[in-house]
ZADO-1210 file (C-alpha; in nm, 4 decimals, padded with zeros to 6 digits):
<atoms>
<atom x="-00.4810" y="-09.3976" z="18.7173" code="UNK" pos="1"/>
<atom x="-00.1478" y="-09.2760" z="18.8470" code="UNK" pos="2"/>
<atom x="00.1793" y="-09.3516" z="18.6689" code="UNK" pos="3"/>
<atom x="00.3204" y="-09.5738" z="18.9536" code="UNK" pos="4"/>
<atom x="00.0057" y="-09.7858" z="18.9627" code="UNK" pos="5"/>
<atom x="00.0183" y="-09.8339" z="18.5882" code="UNK" pos="6"/>
<atom x="00.3806" y="-09.9600" z="18.6045" code="UNK" pos="7"/>
<atom x="00.3005" y="-10.1901" z="18.8961" code="UNK" pos="8"/>
<atom x="00.0145" y="-10.3400" z="18.7010" code="UNK" pos="9"/>
<atom x="00.2407" y="-10.4141" z="18.4037" code="UNK" pos="10"/>
<atom x="00.5026" y="-10.5706" z="18.6309" code="UNK" pos="11"/>
<atom x="00.2407" y="-10.7872" z="18.8062" code="UNK" pos="12"/>
<atom x="00.1056" y="-10.9141" z="18.4804" code="UNK" pos="13"/>
<atom x="00.4546" y="-10.9920" z="18.3679" code="UNK" pos="14"/>
<atom x="00.5460" y="-11.1901" z="18.6800" code="UNK" pos="15"/>
<atom x="00.2196" y="-11.3810" z="18.6945" code="UNK" pos="16"/>
<atom x="00.2352" y="-11.5047" z="18.3394" code="UNK" pos="17"/>
<atom x="00.4682" y="-11.7981" z="18.4287" code="UNK" pos="18"/>
<atom x="00.6097" y="-11.7676" z="18.0813" code="UNK" pos="19"/>
<atom x="00.9841" y="-11.7590" z="18.0411" code="UNK" pos="20"/>
<atom x="01.0714" y="-11.4736" z="17.8123" code="UNK" pos="21"/>
<atom x="01.3712" y="-11.4500" z="17.5951" code="UNK" pos="22"/>
<atom x="01.6042" y="-11.1574" z="17.6391" code="UNK" pos="23"/>
<atom x="01.4851" y="-11.0086" z="17.3122" code="UNK" pos="24"/>
<atom x="01.1195" y="-11.0215" z="17.4122" code="UNK" pos="25"/>
<atom x="01.2051" y="-10.8895" z="17.7551" code="UNK" pos="26"/>
<atom x="01.3836" y="-10.5915" z="17.6088" code="UNK" pos="27"/>
<atom x="01.0935" y="-10.5362" z="17.3703" code="UNK" pos="28"/>
<atom x="00.8488" y="-10.5308" z="17.6622" code="UNK" pos="29"/>
<atom x="01.0728" y="-10.2896" z="17.8511" code="UNK" pos="30"/>
<atom x="01.0816" y="-10.0619" z="17.5443" code="UNK" pos="31"/>
<atom x="00.7025" y="-10.0765" z="17.5180" code="UNK" pos="32"/>
<atom x="00.6750" y="-09.9918" z="17.8872" code="UNK" pos="33"/>
<atom x="00.9069" y="-09.6947" z="17.8449" code="UNK" pos="34"/>
<atom x="00.7104" y="-09.5793" z="17.5401" code="UNK" pos="35"/>
<atom x="00.3828" y="-09.6109" z="17.7293" code="UNK" pos="36"/>
<atom x="00.5296" y="-09.4204" z="18.0222" code="UNK" pos="37"/>
<atom x="00.6524" y="-09.1413" z="17.7924" code="UNK" pos="38"/>
<atom x="00.3110" y="-09.1247" z="17.6181" code="UNK" pos="39"/>
<atom x="00.1375" y="-09.1109" z="17.9546" code="UNK" pos="40"/>
<atom x="00.3541" y="-08.8201" z="18.0626" code="UNK" pos="41"/>
<atom x="00.2803" y="-08.6334" z="17.7381" code="UNK" pos="42"/>
<atom x="-00.0924" y="-08.6925" z="17.7748" code="UNK" pos="43"/>
<atom x="-00.0824" y="-08.5716" z="18.1332" code="UNK" pos="44"/>
<atom x="00.0915" y="-08.2555" z="18.0186" code="UNK" pos="45"/>
<atom x="-00.1789" y="-08.2070" z="17.7513" code="UNK" pos="46"/>
<atom x="-00.4503" y="-08.2634" z="18.0116" code="UNK" pos="47"/>
<atom x="-00.2922" y="-08.0081" z="18.2429" code="UNK" pos="48"/>
<atom x="-00.2656" y="-07.7621" z="17.9534" code="UNK" pos="49"/>
<atom x="-00.6286" y="-07.8222" z="17.8607" code="UNK" pos="50"/>
<atom x="-00.7335" y="-07.7703" z="18.2226" code="UNK" pos="51"/>
<atom x="-00.5493" y="-07.4378" z="18.2254" code="UNK" pos="52"/>
<atom x="-00.7221" y="-07.3392" z="17.9011" code="UNK" pos="53"/>
<atom x="-01.0574" y="-07.4366" z="18.0501" code="UNK" pos="54"/>
<atom x="-00.9905" y="-07.2219" z="18.3573" code="UNK" pos="55"/>
<atom x="-00.8849" y="-06.9311" z="18.1330" code="UNK" pos="56"/>
<atom x="-01.1955" y="-06.9733" z="17.9183" code="UNK" pos="57"/>
<atom x="-01.4134" y="-06.9906" z="18.2298" code="UNK" pos="58"/>
<atom x="-01.2596" y="-06.6642" z="18.3544" code="UNK" pos="59"/>
<atom x="-01.3074" y="-06.5018" z="18.0117" code="UNK" pos="60"/>
<atom x="-01.6658" y="-06.6273" z="18.0007" code="UNK" pos="61"/>
<atom x="-01.7313" y="-06.4834" z="18.3465" code="UNK" pos="62"/>
<atom x="-01.5796" y="-06.1484" z="18.2433" code="UNK" pos="63"/>
<atom x="-01.7828" y="-06.1436" z="17.9235" code="UNK" pos="64"/>
<atom x="-02.1012" y="-06.2196" z="18.1177" code="UNK" pos="65"/>
<atom x="-02.0214" y="-05.9309" z="18.3548" code="UNK" pos="66"/>
<atom x="-01.9598" y="-05.6958" z="18.0591" code="UNK" pos="67"/>
<atom x="-02.2795" y="-05.8115" z="17.8897" code="UNK" pos="68"/>
<atom x="-02.4716" y="-05.7476" z="18.2109" code="UNK" pos="69"/>
<atom x="-02.3104" y="-05.4028" z="18.2397" code="UNK" pos="70"/>
<atom x="-02.3905" y="-05.3197" z="17.8759" code="UNK" pos="71"/>
<atom x="-02.7475" y="-05.4386" z="17.9251" code="UNK" pos="72"/>
<atom x="-02.7776" y="-05.2162" z="18.2306" code="UNK" pos="73"/>
<atom x="-02.6347" y="-04.9211" z="18.0348" code="UNK" pos="74"/>
<atom x="-02.8712" y="-04.9942" z="17.7460" code="UNK" pos="75"/>
<atom x="-03.1685" y="-04.9987" z="17.9821" code="UNK" pos="76"/>
<atom x="-03.0530" y="-04.6678" z="18.1269" code="UNK" pos="77"/>
<atom x="-03.0131" y="-04.5183" z="17.7796" code="UNK" pos="78"/>
<atom x="-03.3578" y="-04.6425" z="17.6805" code="UNK" pos="79"/>
<atom x="-03.5043" y="-04.4890" z="17.9953" code="UNK" pos="80"/>
<atom x="-03.3247" y="-04.1598" z="17.9315" code="UNK" pos="81"/>
<atom x="-03.4349" y="-04.1622" z="17.5668" code="UNK" pos="82"/>
<atom x="-03.7951" y="-04.2222" z="17.6656" code="UNK" pos="83"/>
<atom x="-03.7763" y="-03.9433" z="17.9248" code="UNK" pos="84"/>
<atom x="-03.6078" y="-03.7085" z="17.6788" code="UNK" pos="85"/>
<atom x="-03.8639" y="-03.7907" z="17.4143" code="UNK" pos="86"/>
<atom x="-04.1501" y="-03.7226" z="17.6523" code="UNK" pos="87"/>
<atom x="-03.9880" y="-03.3994" z="17.7735" code="UNK" pos="88"/>
<atom x="-03.9149" y="-03.2908" z="17.4167" code="UNK" pos="89"/>
<atom x="-04.2726" y="-03.3585" z="17.3173" code="UNK" pos="90"/>
<atom x="-04.3939" y="-03.1568" z="17.6156" code="UNK" pos="91"/>
<atom x="-04.1517" y="-02.8737" z="17.5369" code="UNK" pos="92"/>
<atom x="-04.2615" y="-02.8687" z="17.1725" code="UNK" pos="93"/>
<atom x="-04.6234" y="-02.8538" z="17.2804" code="UNK" pos="94"/>
<atom x="-04.5459" y="-02.5742" z="17.5273" code="UNK" pos="95"/>
<atom x="-04.3374" y="-02.3785" z="17.2767" code="UNK" pos="96"/>
<atom x="-04.6084" y="-02.4176" z="17.0168" code="UNK" pos="97"/>
<atom x="-04.8640" y="-02.2815" z="17.2621" code="UNK" pos="98"/>
<atom x="-04.6354" y="-01.9915" z="17.3575" code="UNK" pos="99"/>
<atom x="-04.5741" y="-01.9138" z="16.9901" code="UNK" pos="100"/>
<atom x="-04.9454" y="-01.9042" z="16.9194" code="UNK" pos="101"/>
<atom x="-05.0003" y="-01.6699" z="17.2141" code="UNK" pos="102"/>
<atom x="-04.7178" y="-01.4409" z="17.0953" code="UNK" pos="103"/>
<atom x="-04.8537" y="-01.4375" z="16.7429" code="UNK" pos="104"/>
<atom x="-05.1961" y="-01.3447" z="16.8782" code="UNK" pos="105"/>
<atom x="-05.0439" y="-01.0629" z="17.0881" code="UNK" pos="106"/>
<atom x="-04.8393" y="-00.9463" z="16.7902" code="UNK" pos="107"/>
<atom x="-05.1554" y="-00.9219" z="16.5835" code="UNK" pos="108"/>
<atom x="-05.3205" y="-00.7215" z="16.8619" code="UNK" pos="109"/>
<atom x="-05.0187" y="-00.4884" z="16.8782" code="UNK" pos="110"/>
<atom x="-05.0239" y="-00.4465" z="16.5003" code="UNK" pos="111"/>
<atom x="-05.3941" y="-00.3631" z="16.5087" code="UNK" pos="112"/>
<atom x="-05.3394" y="-00.1073" z="16.7855" code="UNK" pos="113"/>
<atom x="-05.0520" y="00.0499" z="16.5932" code="UNK" pos="114"/>
<atom x="-05.2652" y="00.0658" z="16.2795" code="UNK" pos="115"/>
<atom x="-05.5379" y="00.2398" z="16.4781" code="UNK" pos="116"/>
<atom x="-05.2803" y="00.4768" z="16.6260" code="UNK" pos="117"/>
<atom x="-05.1385" y="00.5610" z="16.2849" code="UNK" pos="118"/>
<atom x="-05.4876" y="00.6144" z="16.1448" code="UNK" pos="119"/>
<atom x="-05.5790" y="00.8382" z="16.4385" code="UNK" pos="120"/>
<atom x="-05.2508" y="01.0301" z="16.4044" code="UNK" pos="121"/>
<atom x="-05.3057" y="01.0927" z="16.0333" code="UNK" pos="122"/>
<atom x="-05.6648" y="01.2004" z="16.0965" code="UNK" pos="123"/>
<atom x="-05.5488" y="01.4407" z="16.3697" code="UNK" pos="124"/>
<atom x="-05.2855" y="01.5877" z="16.1389" code="UNK" pos="125"/>
<atom x="-05.5456" y="01.6514" z="15.8693" code="UNK" pos="126"/>
<atom x="-05.7798" y="01.8182" z="16.1185" code="UNK" pos="127"/>
<atom x="-05.5053" y="02.0424" z="16.2496" code="UNK" pos="128"/>
<atom x="-05.3858" y="02.1368" z="15.9036" code="UNK" pos="129"/>
<atom x="-05.7375" y="02.2445" z="15.8111" code="UNK" pos="130"/>
<atom x="-05.7919" y="02.4301" z="16.1395" code="UNK" pos="131"/>
<atom x="-05.4555" y="02.6083" z="16.1247" code="UNK" pos="132"/>
<atom x="-05.4428" y="02.6679" z="15.7512" code="UNK" pos="133"/>
<atom x="-05.4581" y="03.0445" z="15.7918" code="UNK" pos="134"/>
<atom x="-05.1463" y="03.0473" z="16.0112" code="UNK" pos="135"/>
<atom x="-04.9154" y="02.8384" z="15.7952" code="UNK" pos="136"/>
<atom x="-04.7952" y="03.1440" z="15.6070" code="UNK" pos="137"/>
<atom x="-04.6656" y="03.2755" z="15.9417" code="UNK" pos="138"/>
<atom x="-04.4348" y="02.9808" z="15.9931" code="UNK" pos="139"/>
<atom x="-04.6732" y="02.7245" z="16.1453" code="UNK" pos="140"/>
<atom x="-04.6160" y="02.3639" z="16.0333" code="UNK" pos="141"/>
<atom x="-04.7875" y="02.0340" z="16.1093" code="UNK" pos="142"/>
<atom x="-04.6066" y="01.7056" z="16.0504" code="UNK" pos="143"/>
<atom x="-04.5847" y="01.3489" z="16.1777" code="UNK" pos="144"/>
<atom x="-04.2636" y="01.2148" z="16.3303" code="UNK" pos="145"/>
<atom x="-04.2228" y="00.8830" z="16.5135" code="UNK" pos="146"/>
<atom x="-04.5963" y="00.8292" z="16.5375" code="UNK" pos="147"/>
<atom x="-04.6606" y="01.1739" z="16.6883" code="UNK" pos="148"/>
<atom x="-04.8013" y="01.4964" z="16.5458" code="UNK" pos="149"/>
<atom x="-04.5710" y="01.7973" z="16.5774" code="UNK" pos="150"/>
<atom x="-04.7251" y="02.1440" z="16.5565" code="UNK" pos="151"/>
<atom x="-04.4404" y="02.3927" z="16.5292" code="UNK" pos="152"/>
<atom x="-04.5063" y="02.7651" z="16.5804" code="UNK" pos="153"/>
<atom x="-04.2273" y="03.0153" z="16.5258" code="UNK" pos="154"/>
<atom x="-04.1744" y="03.2739" z="16.7956" code="UNK" pos="155"/>
<atom x="-04.2854" y="03.5567" z="16.5673" code="UNK" pos="156"/>
<atom x="-04.6307" y="03.3933" z="16.5525" code="UNK" pos="157"/>
<atom x="-04.6622" y="03.3863" z="16.9318" code="UNK" pos="158"/>
<atom x="-04.4365" y="03.6428" z="17.0965" code="UNK" pos="159"/>
<atom x="-04.2793" y="03.9821" z="17.0477" code="UNK" pos="160"/>
<atom x="-03.8997" y="03.9867" z="17.0533" code="UNK" pos="161"/>
<atom x="-03.7666" y="03.8835" z="17.3948" code="UNK" pos="162"/>
<atom x="-04.1192" y="03.8527" z="17.5384" code="UNK" pos="163"/>
<atom x="-04.2895" y="03.5615" z="17.7102" code="UNK" pos="164"/>
<atom x="-04.6374" y="03.7137" z="17.6707" code="UNK" pos="165"/>
<atom x="-04.8467" y="03.5623" z="17.3890" code="UNK" pos="166"/>
<atom x="-04.9661" y="03.8238" z="17.1393" code="UNK" pos="167"/>
<atom x="-05.3102" y="03.8358" z="16.9745" code="UNK" pos="168"/>
<atom x="-05.2043" y="03.6497" z="16.6595" code="UNK" pos="169"/>
<atom x="-05.0579" y="03.3732" z="16.8720" code="UNK" pos="170"/>
<atom x="-05.3739" y="03.3486" z="17.0804" code="UNK" pos="171"/>
<atom x="-05.5828" y="03.3051" z="16.7657" code="UNK" pos="172"/>
<atom x="-05.3614" y="03.0176" z="16.6530" code="UNK" pos="173"/>
<atom x="-05.3782" y="02.8507" z="16.9939" code="UNK" pos="174"/>
<atom x="-05.7574" y="02.8928" z="17.0029" code="UNK" pos="175"/>
<atom x="-05.7928" y="02.7032" z="16.6740" code="UNK" pos="176"/>
<atom x="-05.5532" y="02.4390" z="16.7995" code="UNK" pos="177"/>
<atom x="-05.7489" y="02.4019" z="17.1252" code="UNK" pos="178"/>
<atom x="-06.0763" y="02.3511" z="16.9351" code="UNK" pos="179"/>
<atom x="-05.9330" y="02.0387" z="16.7789" code="UNK" pos="180"/>
<atom x="-05.7601" y="01.9160" z="17.0960" code="UNK" pos="181"/>
<atom x="-06.0773" y="01.9482" z="17.3022" code="UNK" pos="182"/>
<atom x="-06.2438" y="01.6981" z="17.0668" code="UNK" pos="183"/>
<atom x="-05.9535" y="01.4559" z="17.1155" code="UNK" pos="184"/>
<atom x="-05.9367" y="01.3851" z="17.4920" code="UNK" pos="185"/>
<atom x="-05.7250" y="01.0722" z="17.4353" code="UNK" pos="186"/>
<atom x="-05.4354" y="01.2843" z="17.3047" code="UNK" pos="187"/>
<atom x="-05.1445" y="01.3746" z="17.5338" code="UNK" pos="188"/>
<atom x="-04.9893" y="01.7186" z="17.4819" code="UNK" pos="189"/>
<atom x="-04.6261" y="01.8159" z="17.5379" code="UNK" pos="190"/>
<atom x="-04.5248" y="02.1805" z="17.4925" code="UNK" pos="191"/>
<atom x="-04.1552" y="02.2353" z="17.4183" code="UNK" pos="192"/>
<atom x="-03.9804" y="02.5725" z="17.4125" code="UNK" pos="193"/>
<atom x="-03.6787" y="02.6237" z="17.1809" code="UNK" pos="194"/>
<atom x="-03.4463" y="02.9205" z="17.1235" code="UNK" pos="195"/>
<atom x="-03.1599" y="03.0132" z="16.8925" code="UNK" pos="196"/>
<atom x="-02.7991" y="03.0279" z="17.0087" code="UNK" pos="197"/>
<atom x="-02.7844" y="03.4048" z="17.0661" code="UNK" pos="198"/>
<atom x="-02.7275" y="03.5194" z="17.4224" code="UNK" pos="199"/>
<atom x="-03.0209" y="03.6725" z="17.6042" code="UNK" pos="200"/>
<atom x="-02.9662" y="04.0361" z="17.6964" code="UNK" pos="201"/>
<atom x="-03.1596" y="04.3011" z="17.8921" code="UNK" pos="202"/>
<atom x="-03.4591" y="04.0750" z="17.9705" code="UNK" pos="203"/>
<atom x="-03.4748" y="04.1391" z="18.3426" code="UNK" pos="204"/>
<atom x="-03.5399" y="03.8207" z="18.5381" code="UNK" pos="205"/>
<atom x="-03.4798" y="03.5981" z="18.2312" code="UNK" pos="206"/>
<atom x="-03.1203" y="03.4863" z="18.2739" code="UNK" pos="207"/>
<atom x="-03.0491" y="03.2800" z="17.9633" code="UNK" pos="208"/>
<atom x="-03.1981" y="03.0740" z="17.6810" code="UNK" pos="209"/>
<atom x="-03.2943" y="02.7981" z="17.9233" code="UNK" pos="210"/>
<atom x="-03.5144" y="03.0421" z="18.1141" code="UNK" pos="211"/>
<atom x="-03.6604" y="03.1899" z="17.7950" code="UNK" pos="212"/>
<atom x="-03.7503" y="02.8477" z="17.6467" code="UNK" pos="213"/>
<atom x="-03.9115" y="02.7249" z="17.9694" code="UNK" pos="214"/>
<atom x="-04.1089" y="03.0442" z="18.0364" code="UNK" pos="215"/>
<atom x="-04.2443" y="03.0645" z="17.6798" code="UNK" pos="216"/>
<atom x="-04.3539" y="02.6984" z="17.6944" code="UNK" pos="217"/>
<atom x="-04.5170" y="02.7635" z="18.0328" code="UNK" pos="218"/>
<atom x="-04.7021" y="03.0668" z="17.8904" code="UNK" pos="219"/>
<atom x="-04.8538" y="02.8466" z="17.6181" code="UNK" pos="220"/>
<atom x="-04.9562" y="02.5806" z="17.8707" code="UNK" pos="221"/>
<atom x="-05.1199" y="02.8396" z="18.0963" code="UNK" pos="222"/>
<atom x="-05.3132" y="02.9871" z="17.8040" code="UNK" pos="223"/>
<atom x="-05.4369" y="02.6446" z="17.6912" code="UNK" pos="224"/>
<atom x="-05.5469" y="02.5399" z="18.0407" code="UNK" pos="225"/>
<atom x="-05.6783" y="02.8717" z="18.1802" code="UNK" pos="226"/>
<atom x="-05.8434" y="03.0144" z="17.8692" code="UNK" pos="227"/>
<atom x="-05.9109" y="02.7165" z="17.6419" code="UNK" pos="228"/>
<atom x="-06.0204" y="02.4661" z="17.9081" code="UNK" pos="229"/>
<atom x="-05.7743" y="02.1914" z="17.8201" code="UNK" pos="230"/>
<atom x="-05.7266" y="01.9551" z="18.1137" code="UNK" pos="231"/>
<atom x="-05.3906" y="02.0184" z="18.2871" code="UNK" pos="232"/>
<atom x="-05.3479" y="01.6422" z="18.3345" code="UNK" pos="233"/>
<atom x="-05.2960" y="01.6091" z="17.9598" code="UNK" pos="234"/>
<atom x="-05.0146" y="01.8633" z="17.9446" code="UNK" pos="235"/>
<atom x="-04.6431" y="01.8650" z="18.0123" code="UNK" pos="236"/>
<atom x="-04.3990" y="02.1474" z="17.9486" code="UNK" pos="237"/>
<atom x="-04.0231" y="02.1506" z="17.8882" code="UNK" pos="238"/>
<atom x="-03.7580" y="02.3994" z="17.7872" code="UNK" pos="239"/>
<atom x="-03.4976" y="02.2755" z="17.5391" code="UNK" pos="240"/>
<atom x="-03.3025" y="02.6006" z="17.5136" code="UNK" pos="241"/>
<atom x="-03.0794" y="02.6210" z="17.2061" code="UNK" pos="242"/>
<atom x="-02.9812" y="02.2544" z="17.2079" code="UNK" pos="243"/>
<atom x="-03.2262" y="02.0973" z="16.9617" code="UNK" pos="244"/>
<atom x="-03.2012" y="02.3226" z="16.6554" code="UNK" pos="245"/>
<atom x="-03.3721" y="02.2411" z="16.3254" code="UNK" pos="246"/>
<atom x="-03.1659" y="02.4984" z="16.1371" code="UNK" pos="247"/>
<atom x="-02.7989" y="02.4058" z="16.1590" code="UNK" pos="248"/>
<atom x="-02.6399" y="02.7228" z="16.0217" code="UNK" pos="249"/>
<atom x="-02.6013" y="03.0572" z="16.1943" code="UNK" pos="250"/>
<atom x="-02.7986" y="03.2485" z="15.9293" code="UNK" pos="251"/>
<atom x="-03.0861" y="03.4777" z="16.0195" code="UNK" pos="252"/>
<atom x="-03.3315" y="03.2359" z="15.8587" code="UNK" pos="253"/>
<atom x="-03.2094" y="02.9328" z="16.0541" code="UNK" pos="254"/>
<atom x="-03.2002" y="03.1223" z="16.3837" code="UNK" pos="255"/>
<atom x="-03.5602" y="03.2285" z="16.3187" code="UNK" pos="256"/>
<atom x="-03.6615" y="02.8652" z="16.2569" code="UNK" pos="257"/>
<atom x="-03.4947" y="02.7572" z="16.5790" code="UNK" pos="258"/>
<atom x="-03.6906" y="03.0094" z="16.7897" code="UNK" pos="259"/>
<atom x="-04.0124" y="02.8103" z="16.8159" code="UNK" pos="260"/>
<atom x="-04.2723" y="02.6404" z="17.0288" code="UNK" pos="261"/>
<atom x="-04.3342" y="02.2765" z="16.9414" code="UNK" pos="262"/>
<atom x="-04.6596" y="02.1185" z="17.0555" code="UNK" pos="263"/>
<atom x="-04.6161" y="01.7416" z="17.0417" code="UNK" pos="264"/>
<atom x="-04.9374" y="01.5408" z="17.0287" code="UNK" pos="265"/>
<atom x="-04.9306" y="01.1668" z="17.0977" code="UNK" pos="266"/>
<atom x="-05.2137" y="00.9189" z="17.1469" code="UNK" pos="267"/>
<atom x="-05.2429" y="00.7404" z="17.4791" code="UNK" pos="268"/>
<atom x="-05.0996" y="00.3917" z="17.4415" code="UNK" pos="269"/>
<atom x="-05.2142" y="00.2320" z="17.7672" code="UNK" pos="270"/>
<atom x="-05.3718" y="-00.0563" z="17.5762" code="UNK" pos="271"/>
<atom x="-05.0494" y="-00.1171" z="17.3859" code="UNK" pos="272"/>
<atom x="-04.8325" y="-00.0949" z="17.6996" code="UNK" pos="273"/>
<atom x="-05.0536" y="-00.3482" z="17.8748" code="UNK" pos="274"/>
<atom x="-05.0091" y="-00.5892" z="17.5856" code="UNK" pos="275"/>
<atom x="-04.6302" y="-00.5734" z="17.5801" code="UNK" pos="276"/>
<atom x="-04.5714" y="-00.5972" z="17.9556" code="UNK" pos="277"/>
</atoms>
């Protein structure tokens, strides 16, 4: 009910009562009316304030519902991502585990091949040491380095001074070496020529230590292939000149050690190379 209607109603009731009021009662009724009017205004203000609060709460409720919906959507997305990540992680772990097992198996194969290689290398060294025992006093040595057998022959065992022609003593040593190598067809053979650091002089077509090292190595290869029937496909030859000395001083003894032919024997590792590709 509006304020004007309320006042009209009070006035109507007052006029229709047909009761003559004293001034005191009249004033009392007027005071009550004013009090009621003031109370009505206060209540209307409270109602308006409450309506504003309701609107504010409705807006807050709507915002909270929107946030809750957004959080729920984010949570669903996180759960989906977690499930996907978990599945992917499980698949990756399974894959990595399988790869690790394969690598471990290959590693064991490589280790077995290397063990066989080392055993074969040691056996070859022993055979060569026995076969070449009579030449070791002339400066011949047999040793293993980096998984390969090195047969080192000083130049005095193979050549006369400044010569590239193998002498009889050298041929005998190479014959004994070839007997062993012909029973080991899986062995690759590299022949390396080495010299000391003294300049070459009066050797005709031999210009320097490079030439001398290469030609001496080539002479050994030709003898092994042409006279001892070793397959040329197994052989390589190089000249190192004076640049890989084993004696580091300039004494007569060290220069003599540096003038040498090294025959490097290594097992074929095709099986190993195939494994580690």
